[in-house]
OpenMM code with the backbone's topology and positions (N, CA, C; nanometers):
from openmm import Vec3, app, unit

residues = "MET PHE ASN SER TYR LEU LYS VAL ALA ASP ARG CYS PRO VAL CYS SER GLU GLU LEU TYR HIS HIS ARG ALA ASP ASP GLY PRO ALA TYR LEU THR ILE LEU VAL VAL GLY HIS LEU MET ALA PRO LEU ILE HIS ILE ALA PHE THR ARG PHE ARG PRO ASP PRO MET VAL LEU ALA THR VAL PHE THR ILE GLY CYS VAL ALA LEU SER LEU TYR LEU LEU PRO ARG LEU LYS GLY LEU VAL VAL SER ILE GLN TRP ALA ARG ARG MET HIS GLY PHE GLY GLN ALA ALA".split()
positions = [
    Vec3(0.0760, -0.0977, 0.0021),
    Vec3(-0.0281, 0.0046, 0.0023),
    Vec3(0.0568, 0.1610, -0.0031),
    Vec3(0.2393, 0.1029, 0.0729),
    Vec3(0.2999, 0.1951, 0.0799),
    Vec3(0.3586, 0.2210, -0.0135),
    Vec3(0.4544, 0.3160, -0.1240),
    Vec3(0.5406, 0.3633, -0.1569),
    Vec3(0.6794, 0.3731, -0.0812),
    Vec3(0.6449, 0.4079, -0.0399),
    Vec3(0.7639, 0.4767, 0.1265),
    Vec3(0.6908, 0.4755, 0.2859),
    Vec3(0.7823, 0.5597, 0.3669),
    Vec3(0.7438, 0.4768, 0.4900),
    Vec3(0.6002, 0.5533, 0.5243),
    Vec3(0.5694, 0.6410, 0.4506),
    Vec3(0.4421, 0.7358, 0.4391),
    Vec3(0.3513, 0.7344, 0.3710),
    Vec3(0.4491, 0.7592, 0.2282),
    Vec3(0.3502, 0.7780, 0.1086),
    Vec3(0.2386, 0.6423, 0.0125),
    Vec3(0.1386, 0.6729, 0.0202),
    Vec3(0.0319, 0.5815, -0.0275),
    Vec3(0.1021, 0.5653, -0.2127),
    Vec3(0.0750, 0.4560, -0.2187),
    Vec3(0.1173, 0.4183, -0.3655),
    Vec3(-0.0058, 0.5044, -0.4589),
    Vec3(0.0230, 0.5664, -0.5331),
    Vec3(-0.1515, 0.6195, -0.6046),
    Vec3(-0.2517, 0.4833, -0.6850),
    Vec3(-0.1426, 0.3888, -0.7211),
    Vec3(-0.2603, 0.2388, -0.6961),
    Vec3(-0.1719, 0.1135, -0.6244),
    Vec3(-0.2821, 0.0221, -0.5771),
    Vec3(-0.2774, -0.1019, -0.4894),
    Vec3(-0.2037, -0.1695, -0.6365),
    Vec3(-0.0561, -0.2502, -0.5781),
    Vec3(0.0461, -0.3666, -0.6503),
    Vec3(-0.0682, -0.4540, -0.7003),
    Vec3(-0.1546, -0.4936, -0.6116),
    Vec3(-0.1889, -0.6145, -0.6096),
    Vec3(-0.3768, -0.6607, -0.7131),
    Vec3(-0.4288, -0.5186, -0.6339),
    Vec3(-0.6005, -0.5341, -0.7330),
    Vec3(-0.5911, -0.4102, -0.8472),
    Vec3(-0.5407, -0.2959, -0.8162),
    Vec3(-0.4852, -0.2023, -0.9008),
    Vec3(-0.6403, -0.0938, -0.8832),
    Vec3(-0.6510, -0.0925, -0.7515),
    Vec3(-0.7365, -0.0167, -0.6669),
    Vec3(-0.6788, 0.1001, -0.6893),
    Vec3(-0.7400, 0.2317, -0.6936),
    Vec3(-0.6378, 0.3644, -0.7202),
    Vec3(-0.6956, 0.4221, -0.5805),
    Vec3(-0.5987, 0.4724, -0.5162),
    Vec3(-0.5413, 0.5220, -0.4108),
    Vec3(-0.5266, 0.5877, -0.3528),
    Vec3(-0.4928, 0.7124, -0.4860),
    Vec3(-0.4272, 0.8342, -0.4925),
    Vec3(-0.5391, 0.9740, -0.4624),
    Vec3(-0.6534, 0.9184, -0.3951),
    Vec3(-0.8111, 1.0249, -0.3896),
    Vec3(-0.7801, 1.0686, -0.2336),
    Vec3(-0.7079, 0.9609, -0.1526),
    Vec3(-0.7129, 0.9519, -0.0012),
    Vec3(-0.6950, 1.0886, 0.0900),
    Vec3(-0.7796, 1.0927, 0.1722),
    Vec3(-0.7588, 1.2142, 0.2771),
    Vec3(-0.6784, 1.1820, 0.3647),
    Vec3(-0.6198, 1.1447, 0.4197),
    Vec3(-0.5362, 1.0490, 0.5350),
    Vec3(-0.5128, 1.2089, 0.6248),
    Vec3(-0.4791, 1.3192, 0.5855),
    Vec3(-0.4599, 1.4121, 0.6210),
    Vec3(-0.3550, 1.3984, 0.7874),
    Vec3(-0.4109, 1.4511, 0.9014),
    Vec3(-0.3396, 1.4562, 1.0146),
    Vec3(-0.3900, 1.3135, 1.0977),
    Vec3(-0.5181, 1.2796, 1.0398),
    Vec3(-0.6006, 1.1975, 1.1521),
    Vec3(-0.4354, 1.0791, 1.2063),
    Vec3(-0.3925, 1.0138, 1.1023),
    Vec3(-0.3132, 0.9148, 1.1772),
    Vec3(-0.1963, 0.9710, 1.3400),
    Vec3(-0.1892, 1.0992, 1.2911),
    Vec3(-0.0625, 1.1324, 1.3629),
    Vec3(-0.1476, 1.1732, 1.4537),
    Vec3(-0.2759, 1.2013, 1.5206),
    Vec3(-0.3697, 1.1897, 1.6748),
    Vec3(-0.3609, 1.0758, 1.6661),
    Vec3(-0.4772, 0.9702, 1.5806),
    Vec3(-0.4249, 0.8659, 1.6936),
    Vec3(-0.2804, 0.7896, 1.7136),
    Vec3(-0.2151, 0.8409, 1.6494),
    Vec3(-0.0744, 0.7383, 1.6899),
    Vec3(-0.0267, 0.8093, 1.8447),
    Vec3(-0.0877, 0.9266, 1.8610),
    Vec3(-0.0602, 1.0670, 2.0027),
    Vec3(-0.1250, 1.0116, 2.0788),
    Vec3(-0.2629, 0.9553, 2.0625),
    Vec3(-0.3206, 0.9008, 2.1343),
    Vec3(-0.3449, 0.7654, 2.2018),
    Vec3(-0.2788, 0.7041, 2.1380),
    Vec3(-0.2674, 0.5480, 2.1413),
    Vec3(-0.1112, 0.5069, 2.2225),
    Vec3(-0.0137, 0.5805, 2.2206),
    Vec3(0.1169, 0.5898, 2.2895),
    Vec3(0.0722, 0.6886, 2.3851),
    Vec3(0.0093, 0.8036, 2.4270),
    Vec3(-0.0238, 0.8775, 2.5029),
    Vec3(-0.0651, 0.7797, 2.6700),
    Vec3(-0.1844, 0.6773, 2.5845),
    Vec3(-0.2500, 0.6384, 2.6905),
    Vec3(-0.1602, 0.4658, 2.6764),
    Vec3(-0.0997, 0.4309, 2.6408),
    Vec3(-0.0307, 0.3423, 2.7024),
    Vec3(0.1140, 0.3751, 2.7618),
    Vec3(0.1598, 0.4526, 2.7187),
    Vec3(0.2853, 0.4810, 2.8159),
    Vec3(0.2841, 0.5525, 2.9313),
    Vec3(0.1810, 0.6684, 2.9282),
    Vec3(0.1191, 0.7189, 3.0179),
    Vec3(0.1544, 0.6254, 3.1861),
    Vec3(0.0927, 0.5713, 3.1947),
    Vec3(0.0453, 0.4644, 3.2302),
    Vec3(0.1586, 0.3796, 3.3049),
    Vec3(0.2611, 0.3472, 3.2256),
    Vec3(0.4071, 0.2795, 3.2215),
    Vec3(0.4846, 0.3663, 3.3400),
    Vec3(0.4719, 0.5016, 3.2892),
    Vec3(0.5758, 0.5938, 3.3436),
    Vec3(0.5323, 0.6023, 3.5184),
    Vec3(0.3931, 0.6279, 3.5427),
    Vec3(0.3703, 0.6431, 3.6391),
    Vec3(0.4036, 0.4908, 3.6977),
    Vec3(0.3722, 0.3652, 3.6901),
    Vec3(0.4034, 0.2921, 3.7687),
    Vec3(0.5458, 0.2594, 3.7609),
    Vec3(0.6240, 0.2863, 3.6687),
    Vec3(0.7481, 0.2868, 3.6802),
    Vec3(0.8136, 0.3542, 3.8008),
    Vec3(0.7839, 0.5095, 3.7945),
    Vec3(0.8002, 0.5997, 3.8901),
    Vec3(0.8383, 0.5274, 4.0429),
    Vec3(0.6455, 0.4762, 4.0317),
    Vec3(0.6252, 0.4332, 4.1685),
    Vec3(0.7311, 0.3417, 4.2463),
    Vec3(0.6668, 0.2299, 4.1229),
    Vec3(0.7748, 0.1282, 4.2006),
    Vec3(0.8911, 0.1197, 4.2006),
    Vec3(0.9954, 0.1827, 4.1032),
    Vec3(1.1151, 0.1367, 4.0763),
    Vec3(1.2177, 0.2832, 4.1491),
    Vec3(1.1263, 0.4212, 4.1268),
    Vec3(1.1780, 0.5480, 4.1435),
    Vec3(1.3494, 0.5501, 4.1064),
    Vec3(1.3087, 0.5624, 3.9976),
    Vec3(1.4399, 0.5368, 3.8916),
    Vec3(1.5243, 0.6795, 3.8916),
    Vec3(1.6396, 0.7284, 3.8155),
    Vec3(1.6831, 0.8485, 3.8624),
    Vec3(1.6283, 0.9223, 3.7239),
    Vec3(1.5475, 1.0389, 3.7603),
    Vec3(1.4354, 1.0983, 3.6886),
    Vec3(1.5393, 1.1408, 3.4894),
    Vec3(1.6484, 1.1033, 3.5199),
    Vec3(1.7340, 1.1242, 3.3561),
    Vec3(1.7304, 0.9997, 3.3344),
    Vec3(1.6868, 0.8935, 3.3821),
    Vec3(1.7370, 0.7297, 3.2826),
    Vec3(1.6044, 0.7473, 3.3172),
    Vec3(1.4359, 0.7521, 3.3746),
    Vec3(1.3017, 0.7608, 3.3298),
    Vec3(1.2852, 0.7904, 3.2204),
    Vec3(1.3451, 0.9823, 3.1890),
    Vec3(1.3250, 1.0202, 3.0920),
    Vec3(1.3828, 0.9910, 2.9362),
    Vec3(1.5403, 0.8807, 2.9646),
    Vec3(1.5824, 0.8608, 2.8475),
    Vec3(1.5275, 0.7636, 2.7908),
    Vec3(1.4738, 0.6494, 2.8517),
    Vec3(1.3740, 0.5235, 2.8443),
    Vec3(1.2626, 0.5351, 2.7946),
    Vec3(1.1819, 0.6626, 2.7999),
    Vec3(1.0423, 0.6589, 2.7865),
    Vec3(1.0730, 0.7566, 2.6718),
    Vec3(1.1573, 0.8582, 2.6698),
    Vec3(1.1479, 0.8995, 2.5193),
    Vec3(1.2315, 0.8062, 2.4090),
    Vec3(1.2786, 0.7109, 2.4389),
    Vec3(1.3067, 0.5747, 2.3512),
    Vec3(1.2202, 0.5147, 2.2674),
    Vec3(1.1351, 0.4697, 2.3561),
    Vec3(1.0102, 0.4303, 2.4042),
    Vec3(0.9170, 0.4979, 2.3682),
    Vec3(0.8352, 0.5721, 2.3340),
    Vec3(0.7394, 0.6723, 2.2857),
    Vec3(0.8163, 0.6834, 2.0807),
    Vec3(0.9236, 0.7368, 2.0948),
    Vec3(0.9661, 0.7369, 1.9783),
    Vec3(0.9409, 0.6108, 1.9032),
    Vec3(1.0143, 0.5107, 1.9357),
    Vec3(1.0062, 0.3885, 1.8848),
    Vec3(0.8382, 0.3008, 1.8423),
    Vec3(0.7814, 0.3277, 1.9570),
    Vec3(0.6459, 0.2869, 1.9175),
    Vec3(0.5685, 0.4093, 1.7796),
    Vec3(0.6202, 0.4904, 1.8114),
    Vec3(0.5332, 0.6180, 1.7238),
    Vec3(0.5580, 0.5780, 1.5849),
    Vec3(0.6913, 0.5619, 1.5620),
    Vec3(0.7482, 0.5207, 1.4125),
    Vec3(0.6680, 0.3663, 1.4056),
    Vec3(0.6436, 0.3204, 1.5251),
    Vec3(0.5986, 0.1739, 1.4374),
    Vec3(0.4573, 0.1959, 1.4425),
    Vec3(0.3825, 0.2753, 1.4826),
    Vec3(0.2386, 0.2482, 1.4778),
    Vec3(0.1794, 0.3401, 1.3544),
    Vec3(0.2790, 0.4673, 1.3188),
    Vec3(0.2167, 0.5942, 1.2329),
    Vec3(0.1866, 0.5329, 1.1024),
    Vec3(0.2875, 0.4338, 1.0224),
    Vec3(0.2107, 0.4037, 0.8558),
    Vec3(0.0800, 0.2914, 0.9318),
    Vec3(0.1285, 0.1883, 1.0119),
    Vec3(-0.0378, 0.1389, 1.0651),
    Vec3(-0.1687, 0.1884, 1.0465),
    Vec3(-0.1555, 0.3104, 1.1519),
    Vec3(-0.2631, 0.3831, 1.1542),
    Vec3(-0.3008, 0.4763, 1.0222),
    Vec3(-0.1683, 0.4466, 0.9699),
    Vec3(-0.2359, 0.5842, 0.7997),
    Vec3(-0.2817, 0.4779, 0.7713),
    Vec3(-0.2600, 0.2792, 0.7483),
    Vec3(-0.3018, 0.2657, 0.6563),
    Vec3(-0.4863, 0.2008, 0.7055),
    Vec3(-0.4817, 0.1920, 0.8325),
    Vec3(-0.5989, 0.2249, 0.8900),
    Vec3(-0.7280, 0.2749, 0.8388),
    Vec3(-0.6617, 0.4479, 0.8507),
    Vec3(-0.7549, 0.5312, 0.7548),
    Vec3(-0.7595, 0.5410, 0.6305),
    Vec3(-0.6783, 0.5529, 0.5627),
    Vec3(-0.6938, 0.4912, 0.4416),
    Vec3(-0.8058, 0.4093, 0.4022),
    Vec3(-0.8094, 0.2981, 0.4816),
    Vec3(-0.9039, 0.1327, 0.4898),
    Vec3(-1.0357, 0.1702, 0.4823),
    Vec3(-1.0337, 0.2554, 0.5881),
    Vec3(-1.1493, 0.3582, 0.6868),
    Vec3(-1.2276, 0.4072, 0.5703),
    Vec3(-1.1320, 0.4592, 0.5072),
    Vec3(-1.2222, 0.5666, 0.3825),
    Vec3(-1.2259, 0.4850, 0.2589),
    Vec3(-1.2112, 0.3553, 0.2526),
    Vec3(-1.1991, 0.3528, 0.0785),
    Vec3(-1.3380, 0.1548, 0.1432),
    Vec3(-1.3069, 0.1538, 0.2576),
    Vec3(-1.4608, 0.0961, 0.3423),
    Vec3(-1.5798, 0.1801, 0.3048),
    Vec3(-1.5787, 0.2685, 0.3535),
    Vec3(-1.6973, 0.3498, 0.3413),
    Vec3(-1.6940, 0.4600, 0.2139),
    Vec3(-1.6224, 0.4181, 0.1467),
    Vec3(-1.6840, 0.4961, -0.0256),
    Vec3(-1.6051, 0.6618, 0.0131),
    Vec3(-1.5274, 0.7030, 0.0940),
    Vec3(-1.5253, 0.8176, 0.1238),
    Vec3(-1.4068, 0.8609, 0.0350),
    Vec3(-1.4153, 1.0373, -0.0508),
    Vec3(-1.2898, 1.0786, -0.1073),
    Vec3(-1.2936, 1.0674, -0.2020),
    Vec3(-1.4158, 0.9858, -0.2953),
    Vec3(-1.3519, 0.9381, -0.4285),
    Vec3(-1.3433, 0.7664, -0.4091),
    Vec3(-1.3483, 0.6980, -0.3447),
    Vec3(-1.3177, 0.5488, -0.3359),
    Vec3(-1.4233, 0.5346, -0.4326),
    Vec3(-1.5535, 0.5788, -0.4175),
    Vec3(-1.7097, 0.4991, -0.4178),
    Vec3(-1.7666, 0.5914, -0.5846),
    Vec3(-1.6686, 0.6084, -0.6783),
    Vec3(-1.7165, 0.6849, -0.8106),
    Vec3(-1.6904, 0.5790, -0.8966),
    Vec3(-1.7389, 0.5845, -1.0015),
    Vec3(-1.7480, 0.4712, -1.0622),
    Vec3(-1.6651, 0.4807, -1.1872),
    Vec3(-1.5824, 0.4138, -1.2675),
    Vec3(-1.4715, 0.4853, -1.3203),
    Vec3(-1.5334, 0.5332, -1.4668),
] * unit.nanometer
topology = app.Topology()
chain = topology.addChain("A")
for resn in residues:
    res = topology.addResidue(resn, chain)
    for name in ("N", "CA", "C"):
        topology.addAtom(name, app.Element.getBySymbol(name[0]), res)
């Protein structure tokens, strides 16, 4: 579905479905922030209250974790948004050729 990390291909390489008219915009980024925030915030609280690490260690570990999880989830959530648009025939997906 993607040509590169976040660039959606103009056509599906398997079924030749046109994908160029998708409108994912900022939706995947907001969803990524929502998911990462809700996963990492309780973990930060648990790590701080149970283990009491040095603040710099805690910040470093969770910064790396948040960045890694964000980079992992962002293309998957963009694919999800584009697929929801396709399934609901939004933004030109339902037009007859």
